[in-house]
DOZA-332674 format. One line per field, with one value per atom (N, C-alpha, C): x, y, z; atom name. Coordinates in steps of 0.05 Angstrom, whole numbers. Last residue first. Layout:
<recs>
c1	X;... .
c2	Y;... .
c3	Z;... .
at	CA;... .
</recs>
This chain:
<recs>
c1	66;41;28;128;113;89;158;150;135;163;187;183;133;138;166;155;132;146;174;185;161;174;156;168;217;211;189;197;212;202;200;189;208;216;187;178;263;261;234;302;270;267;354;346;317;355;366;360;345;325;332;394;377;353;416;429;409;385;385;398;405;378;373;459;450;422;452;466;458;434;414;425;479;465;446;495;512;495;459;458;476;415;443;443;366;373;404;351;358;367;299;321;327;275;278;300;229;255;252;180;200;228;150;137;155;190;175;160;207;203;186;256;236;232;293;283;259;310;327;321;279;305;322;234;246;275;189;212;221;136;144;169;144;145;152;107;127;123;75;97;115;38;52;77;21;12;23;32;44;39;-6;21;37;-51;-50;-20;-41;-44;-41;-39;-17;-18;-72;-72;-47;-85;-89;-87;-70;-97;-105;-19;-32;-64;2;1;-15;-1;-13;-18;39;10;-9;86;73;47;89;87;74;99;74;68;148;123;99;183;180;152;179;171;164;195;169;160;246;227;199;274;270;249;269;258;251;301;273;256;350;340;308;360;359;344;326;347;341;309;300;325;343;338;328;315;329;321;314;308;326;284;306;296;264;258;280;280;293;286;243;271;286;177;200;228;143;132;152;152;160;145;94;122;127;47;49;75;43;37;36;96;70;66;168;143;117;166;161;177;120;147;145;101;96;122;74;95;86;58;53;76;18;41;38;-15;-10;17;-59;-32;-31;-122;-105;-77;-137;-132;-115;-179;-153;-150;-242;-229;-199;-268;-240;-228;-319;-299;-274;-356;-337;-315;-385;-397;-382;-351;-376;-392;-310;-305;-332;-323;-324;-323;-318;-348;-345;-262;-277;-304;-252;-241;-258;-271;-283;-274;-233;-264;-277;-187;-188;-216;-198;-191;-197;-196;-222;-220;-145;-168;-193;-118;-114;-135;-136;-145;-143;-104;-134;-148;-53;-65;-96;-50;-48;-60;-56;-78;-75;-7;-34;-55;33;28;0;22;17;14;33;6;0;90;69;41;107;106;89;80;92;84;86;73;85;149;130;113;146;159;139;115;138;153;78;71;92;88;101;97;28;58;63;-35;-16;12;-93;-67;-51;-135;-136;-110;-137;-149;-149;-77;-109;-118;-19;-31;-63;-7;-13;-25;-2;23;16;-29;-39;-19;-42;-25;-39;-35;-47;-30;-46;-27;-40;-63;-76;-50;-85;-59;-66;-137;-122;-92;-203;-176;-157;-256;-239;-210;-293;-293;-274;-277;-301;-303;-232;-227;-253;-257;-235;-234;-290;-304;-282;-256;-275;-284;-226;-213;-231;-271;-257;-243;-288;-306;-291;-237;-249;-266;-237;-218;-224;-283;-285;-264;-258;-282;-285;-217;-208;-236;-244;-229;-223;-265;-285;-266;-223;-239;-256;-196;-187;-204;-236;-229;-217;-206;-226;-215;-162;-171;-194;-162;-140;-147;-190;-205;-187;-156;-174;-188;-125;-113;-132;-137;-153;-143;-125;-127;-142;-86;-112;-111;-44;-48;-76;-78;-51;-59;-102;-107;-84;-101;-89;-101;-114;-123;-110;-84;-84;-92;-94;-100;-99;-89;-65;-70;-141;-125;-96;-163;-165;-148;-127;-136;-136;-155;-133;-144;-183;-183;-159;-195;-169;-164;-242;-238;-216;-233;-248;-246;-203;-190;-203;-245;-221;-207;-273;-286;-264;-240;-249;-261;-239;-213;-223;-296;-280;-256;-300;-314;-305;-266;-259;-274;-293;-267;-259;-339;-343;-313;-319;-331;-335;-299;-282;-294;-331;-327;-310;-314;-317;-314;-299;-327;-334;-248;-254;-286;-239;-241;-245;-289;-262;-264;-336;-328;-302;-339;-356;-352;-308;-334;-355;-259;-266;-298;-207;-229;-236;-166;-180;-207;-152;-162;-179;-134;-159;-169;-116;-110;-135;-109;-122;-116;-74;-78;-96;-57;-70;-82;-11;-20;-30;-7;-8;-23;33;13;14;48;59;34;57;44;52;66;90;82;16;36;60;-10;-19;3;18;18;8;9;35;35;-48;-38;-7;-46;-61;-50;-23;-12;-21;-61;-34;-19;-105;-107;-79;-84;-94;-94;-80;-59;-62;-132;-111;-86;-161;-168;-146;-135;-136;-141;-123;-151;-154;-65;-79;-106;-12;-32;-44;16;6;-18;74;46;40;114;108;79;152;129;122;209;191;168;263;236;223;317;310;283;329;318;309;342;363;353;303;322;341;278;296;310;250;271;289;213;235;257;182;196;221;162;179;192;134;153;171;95;113;139;65;76;102;44;63;78;4;30;51;-26;-21;7;-60;-33;-24;-102;-108;-81;-109;-92;-103;-152;-143;-127 .
c2	129;121;149;108;131;122;82;79;105;88;76;73;103;123;114;63;78;93;0;25;38;-31;-26;-2;-82;-57;-54;-130;-123;-93;-169;-143;-141;-207;-210;-185;-197;-220;-223;-141;-146;-172;-128;-128;-140;-118;-147;-146;-63;-84;-112;-38;-38;-60;-45;-59;-60;-9;-37;-55;38;28;3;37;37;29;38;16;17;79;63;41;99;117;102;53;61;78;48;29;37;94;91;71;106;89;86;167;137;132;206;203;173;240;212;214;290;281;251;313;311;305;301;306;302;253;279;279;197;211;238;160;180;189;129;127;143;122;137;135;94;86;99;110;123;111;61;77;88;24;40;58;-44;-13;4;-103;-85;-57;-137;-149;-130;-153;-131;-140;-197;-195;-170;-190;-209;-209;-148;-140;-163;-181;-163;-154;-204;-220;-203;-157;-177;-192;-115;-125;-142;-89;-117;-128;-34;-42;-73;-42;-26;-27;-62;-79;-65;-17;-43;-59;15;22;2;-13;-11;-3;-13;-41;-33;39;28;0;49;62;49;12;12;25;28;3;0;85;77;49;77;89;85;51;36;49;95;68;53;131;137;112;104;111;119;105;78;84;152;145;121;148;144;137;193;170;166;252;239;212;301;272;259;365;348;319;393;382;359;408;419;412;385;373;381;380;396;380;346;365;378;273;304;320;231;237;269;209;220;231;218;204;219;266;251;237;254;266;251;210;236;236;154;164;195;113;131;141;60;79;95;-8;15;35;-60;-45;-19;-125;-96;-85;-172;-168;-135;-203;-179;-179;-273;-248;-228;-302;-297;-270;-333;-311;-305;-381;-382;-358;-360;-369;-374;-311;-327;-336;-289;-295;-313;-287;-298;-306;-259;-287;-303;-208;-220;-250;-196;-196;-210;-197;-218;-218;-154;-182;-201;-111;-120;-144;-115;-122;-125;-104;-130;-137;-49;-72;-100;-25;-26;-47;-31;-46;-46;0;-32;-45;47;40;11;49;56;41;49;26;27;99;75;50;132;133;109;121;113;117;135;108;101;190;173;146;208;211;190;194;179;184;227;199;185;287;275;244;300;298;285;332;310;310;404;378;356;442;439;415;448;434;431;443;457;440;435;428;445;406;424;416;395;383;406;420;423;412;373;395;397;335;334;363;312;332;330;241;271;285;189;207;235;142;164;185;89;112;134;22;39;64;-20;0;20;-86;-57;-40;-135;-124;-92;-151;-168;-157;-140;-130;-140;-154;-174;-164;-118;-123;-144;-108;-123;-133;-76;-103;-122;-32;-43;-72;-15;-22;-37;-3;-27;-35;39;15;-6;77;70;44;83;71;63;106;83;66;155;137;109;180;173;153;185;171;160;223;194;177;268;253;226;278;276;260;288;265;260;335;308;282;370;368;336;369;370;366;363;388;390;305;321;347;273;289;306;236;250;273;218;236;248;178;202;224;116;132;159;80;81;96;75;99;101;24;39;63;-42;-13;3;-97;-81;-53;-164;-137;-120;-213;-200;-172;-271;-246;-236;-329;-316;-281;-347;-353;-339;-332;-314;-322;-336;-350;-332;-304;-300;-318;-302;-329;-325;-254;-265;-292;-239;-235;-248;-244;-261;-262;-195;-221;-245;-160;-160;-186;-172;-176;-177;-162;-190;-195;-108;-121;-151;-94;-85;-102;-115;-126;-119;-82;-110;-121;-31;-33;-65;-44;-40;-39;-45;-70;-68;10;-14;-38;51;41;18;96;68;65;143;137;109;156;138;134;190;201;184;166;175;187;143;139;147;145;164;160;106;102;120;100;105;102;105;87;92;144;136;121;159;181;169;112;124;148;71;87;103;1;27;45;-54;-36;-12;-118;-96;-79;-167;-148;-124;-234;-205;-188;-290;-273;-247;-320;-308;-292;-342;-359;-348;-309;-320;-336;-305;-316;-326;-278;-303;-319;-231;-249;-280;-209;-216;-235;-198;-219;-225;-164;-192;-208;-120;-135;-161;-108;-116;-130;-96;-119;-129;-48;-72;-96;-15;-23;-49;-16;-26;-34;9;-17;-30;42;44;14;51;45;42;27;37;30;-2;17;37;-61;-42;-26;-81;-72;-55;-140;-110;-107;-174;-172;-139;-219;-194;-195;-254;-257;-228;-281;-253;-250;-320;-320;-291;-319;-311;-314;-318;-344;-342;-274;-272;-301;-282;-262;-267;-318;-325;-308;-291;-317;-322;-253;-246;-269;-285;-267;-257;-309;-323;-309;-262;-277;-292;-252;-236;-245;-294;-295;-276;-319;-299;-300;-374;-366;-343;-366;-370;-360;-321;-336;-339;-327;-311;-331 .
c3	-308;-322;-333;-287;-298;-314;-230;-255;-266;-174;-191;-221;-137;-156;-175;-84;-96;-117;-57;-67;-85;2;-22;-33;34;25;3;84;60;51;141;129;102;179;166;150;203;188;173;204;205;189;190;223;225;139;148;176;132;131;137;139;161;159;89;110;134;60;53;76;81;83;77;67;95;98;9;20;52;-25;-8;9;-51;-34;-17;-81;-60;-40;-122;-100;-77;-145;-139;-117;-196;-172;-168;-226;-227;-199;-235;-216;-217;-293;-277;-260;-316;-306;-295;-326;-348;-337;-284;-309;-333;-247;-249;-274;-203;-233;-229;-168;-170;-199;-119;-146;-149;-68;-86;-116;-35;-41;-61;11;-14;-17;31;34;9;63;41;46;85;91;68;92;80;88;120;102;93;173;160;146;196;169;157;250;236;207;262;257;243;266;245;238;315;290;265;351;344;319;364;338;332;413;409;382;410;402;403;420;442;437;375;399;419;340;334;359;363;364;355;360;384;386;305;319;344;294;285;298;321;330;320;293;321;332;237;246;274;243;231;240;261;278;268;218;245;261;183;174;199;208;204;196;207;234;232;152;167;191;111;133;148;44;73;89;2;9;37;-26;-4;2;-69;-69;-46;-81;-65;-63;-140;-115;-106;-189;-167;-141;-225;-221;-199;-199;-212;-206;-175;-193;-209;-163;-161;-185;-156;-163;-160;-137;-162;-176;-68;-92;-117;-43;-43;-69;-42;-42;-44;14;4;-24;28;17;13;89;61;53;121;117;91;111;124;114;85;80;96;103;103;96;79;88;86;100;85;97;92;110;94;43;56;70;56;44;60;71;59;49;83;104;97;67;55;72;112;84;67;151;157;131;129;132;141;132;108;111;187;178;147;189;206;195;157;147;161;183;162;152;231;232;209;203;215;221;189;166;176;235;221;198;252;269;251;214;216;232;232;206;202;279;280;257;261;277;279;237;220;235;279;262;243;307;320;299;265;277;290;265;241;249;317;307;283;315;333;325;273;268;290;257;281;276;187;210;233;159;163;188;147;157;157;132;115;124;174;153;130;238;216;192;280;269;246;288;296;283;249;261;265;224;253;266;172;183;213;171;167;182;139;160;151;122;119;140;134;139;134;134;150;155;96;97;112;85;105;107;34;43;60;31;41;48;-7;-4;6;-18;5;8;-29;-35;-10;-21;-26;-32;-1;-29;-37;50;46;18;40;52;48;19;4;14;63;36;16;103;107;80;81;87;91;80;56;61;132;114;87;148;161;143;121;117;127;146;119;107;195;194;165;181;191;189;171;150;156;219;198;175;251;257;233;224;226;233;176;204;209;108;127;156;76;82;103;65;83;92;37;54;74;10;-7;7;60;38;21;97;95;73;65;87;83;22;35;61;-14;-1;11;-52;-47;-35;-47;-46;-37;-94;-71;-71;-110;-113;-89;-150;-125;-131;-187;-185;-155;-192;-194;-190;-191;-169;-168;-240;-216;-193;-300;-278;-251;-356;-337;-309;-402;-387;-370;-423;-432;-418;-398;-428;-439;-341;-356;-387;-332;-331;-348;-342;-357;-358;-295;-323;-346;-253;-259;-287;-259;-262;-268;-246;-271;-279;-195;-217;-246;-169;-169;-192;-177;-188;-189;-146;-175;-187;-93;-104;-135;-90;-88;-101;-143;-113;-112;-194;-184;-154;-217;-214;-206;-217;-237;-236;-175;-201;-224;-127;-136;-162;-102;-134;-141;-51;-69;-95;-33;-29;-44;-88;-60;-56;-130;-123;-93;-135;-159;-151;-85;-101;-126;-63;-50;-67;-117;-97;-87;-136;-140;-112;-166;-145;-155;-182;-190;-167;-189;-169;-181;-208;-216;-197;-207;-194;-204;-271;-246;-233;-322;-305;-275;-368;-351;-328;-387;-406;-387;-346;-354;-373;-341;-320;-328;-388;-382;-360;-384;-407;-399;-341;-338;-359;-365;-344;-339;-405;-414;-388;-376;-391;-401;-350;-335;-352;-395;-379;-362;-415;-433;-416;-373;-378;-399;-320;-348;-357;-270;-274;-304;-232;-256;-256;-213;-199;-221;-209;-230;-216;-180;-173;-197;-180;-186;-183;-128;-147;-155;-119;-113;-130;-94;-107;-100;-90;-99;-112;-34;-61;-69;20;-2;-30;56;53;30;49;74;75;2;1;25;19;-3;0;54;64;44;22;45;52;-15;-24;-1;20;8;-2;30;55;44;-18;-11;16;-22;-40;-27;36;16;1;32;43;26;-6;22;36;-62;-48;-17;-120;-98;-80 .
at	N;CA;C;N;CA;C;N;CA;C;N;CA;C;N;CA;C;N;CA;C;N;CA;C;N;CA;C;N;CA;C;N;CA;C;N;CA;C;N;CA;C;N;CA;C;N;CA;C;N;CA;C;N;CA;C;N;CA;C;N;CA;C;N;CA;C;N;CA;C;N;CA;C;N;CA;C;N;CA;C;N;CA;C;N;CA;C;N;CA;C;N;CA;C;N;CA;C;N;CA;C;N;CA;C;N;CA;C;N;CA;C;N;CA;C;N;CA;C;N;CA;C;N;CA;C;N;CA;C;N;CA;C;N;CA;C;N;CA;C;N;CA;C;N;CA;C;N;CA;C;N;CA;C;N;CA;C;N;CA;C;N;CA;C;N;CA;C;N;CA;C;N;CA;C;N;CA;C;N;CA;C;N;CA;C;N;CA;C;N;CA;C;N;CA;C;N;CA;C;N;CA;C;N;CA;C;N;CA;C;N;CA;C;N;CA;C;N;CA;C;N;CA;C;N;CA;C;N;CA;C;N;CA;C;N;CA;C;N;CA;C;N;CA;C;N;CA;C;N;CA;C;N;CA;C;N;CA;C;N;CA;C;N;CA;C;N;CA;C;N;CA;C;N;CA;C;N;CA;C;N;CA;C;N;CA;C;N;CA;C;N;CA;C;N;CA;C;N;CA;C;N;CA;C;N;CA;C;N;CA;C;N;CA;C;N;CA;C;N;CA;C;N;CA;C;N;CA;C;N;CA;C;N;CA;C;N;CA;C;N;CA;C;N;CA;C;N;CA;C;N;CA;C;N;CA;C;N;CA;C;N;CA;C;N;CA;C;N;CA;C;N;CA;C;N;CA;C;N;CA;C;N;CA;C;N;CA;C;N;CA;C;N;CA;C;N;CA;C;N;CA;C;N;CA;C;N;CA;C;N;CA;C;N;CA;C;N;CA;C;N;CA;C;N;CA;C;N;CA;C;N;CA;C;N;CA;C;N;CA;C;N;CA;C;N;CA;C;N;CA;C;N;CA;C;N;CA;C;N;CA;C;N;CA;C;N;CA;C;N;CA;C;N;CA;C;N;CA;C;N;CA;C;N;CA;C;N;CA;C;N;CA;C;N;CA;C;N;CA;C;N;CA;C;N;CA;C;N;CA;C;N;CA;C;N;CA;C;N;CA;C;N;CA;C;N;CA;C;N;CA;C;N;CA;C;N;CA;C;N;CA;C;N;CA;C;N;CA;C;N;CA;C;N;CA;C;N;CA;C;N;CA;C;N;CA;C;N;CA;C;N;CA;C;N;CA;C;N;CA;C;N;CA;C;N;CA;C;N;CA;C;N;CA;C;N;CA;C;N;CA;C;N;CA;C;N;CA;C;N;CA;C;N;CA;C;N;CA;C;N;CA;C;N;CA;C;N;CA;C;N;CA;C;N;CA;C;N;CA;C;N;CA;C;N;CA;C;N;CA;C;N;CA;C;N;CA;C;N;CA;C;N;CA;C;N;CA;C;N;CA;C;N;CA;C;N;CA;C;N;CA;C;N;CA;C;N;CA;C;N;CA;C;N;CA;C;N;CA;C;N;CA;C;N;CA;C;N;CA;C;N;CA;C;N;CA;C;N;CA;C;N;CA;C;N;CA;C;N;CA;C;N;CA;C;N;CA;C;N;CA;C;N;CA;C;N;CA;C;N;CA;C;N;CA;C;N;CA;C;N;CA;C;N;CA;C;N;CA;C;N;CA;C;N;CA;C;N;CA;C;N;CA;C;N;CA;C;N;CA;C;N;CA;C;N;CA;C;N;CA;C;N;CA;C;N;CA;C;N;CA;C;N;CA;C;N;CA;C;N;CA;C;N;CA;C;N;CA;C;N;CA;C;N;CA;C;N;CA;C;N;CA;C;N;CA;C;N;CA;C;N;CA;C;N;CA;C;N;CA;C;N;CA;C;N;CA;C;N;CA;C;N;CA;C;N;CA;C;N;CA;C;N;CA;C;N;CA;C;N;CA;C;N;CA;C;N;CA;C;N;CA;C;N;CA;C;N;CA;C;N;CA;C;N;CA;C;N;CA;C;N;CA;C;N;CA;C;N;CA;C;N;CA;C;N;CA;C;N;CA;C;N;CA;C;N;CA;C;N;CA;C;N;CA;C;N;CA;C;N;CA;C;N;CA;C;N;CA;C;N;CA;C .
</recs>
């Protein structure tokens, strides 16, 4: 595991002109994970394995595993092939209230706080904070995105929980690396489009800028300056998507404005979701 988080290096290298990135394998399938680890071992590169809030949570998710158990599962697979653990990065994807979005807002958020705490306490260091969904009792037109100010405020709430969990982890493991964060979410929801007719829209530069500004302000309002310095990425829709029987291919021209906007932020890179199909 990394003390100076590898994703901070990815950001530094990108901003200095080096086209460095990292792929994320978000799967609970042992053969998929083993293949990813074997590739990482052969290429001698850091390997990022992630699980989502639906796959792995404090109630077991649909895999039946809690965060600490998923970590043990991955580490055991790594041991079978002598994968060097110093190259392993564990991440949590779409961590937030999504599994409980039908419940009352505060109840769903409390479960999300426990979820975040459990992931960080288990040693996951790449944390995607996703509070973009409507919860029970939220006002608004549900055919439109949730008020971004509410999303930012809830994201900062979850970040504060993550930071508290990290400080508690350091009491047991002083050299534990600090988590890095990814914020924002894409449309459609996790899992890709359900039909070819669904419109695919590249994230507008102004929406990207608003996400960064609102989220930063929400972090600072809670005294989370140090945590904000470890926000490395923002989830956007670059124009790549899949469905059950269709693929939307990337069009560089369509994403030109979005890519240009990223240059305004020296410490942030993009995270693309739904860019593969499993």
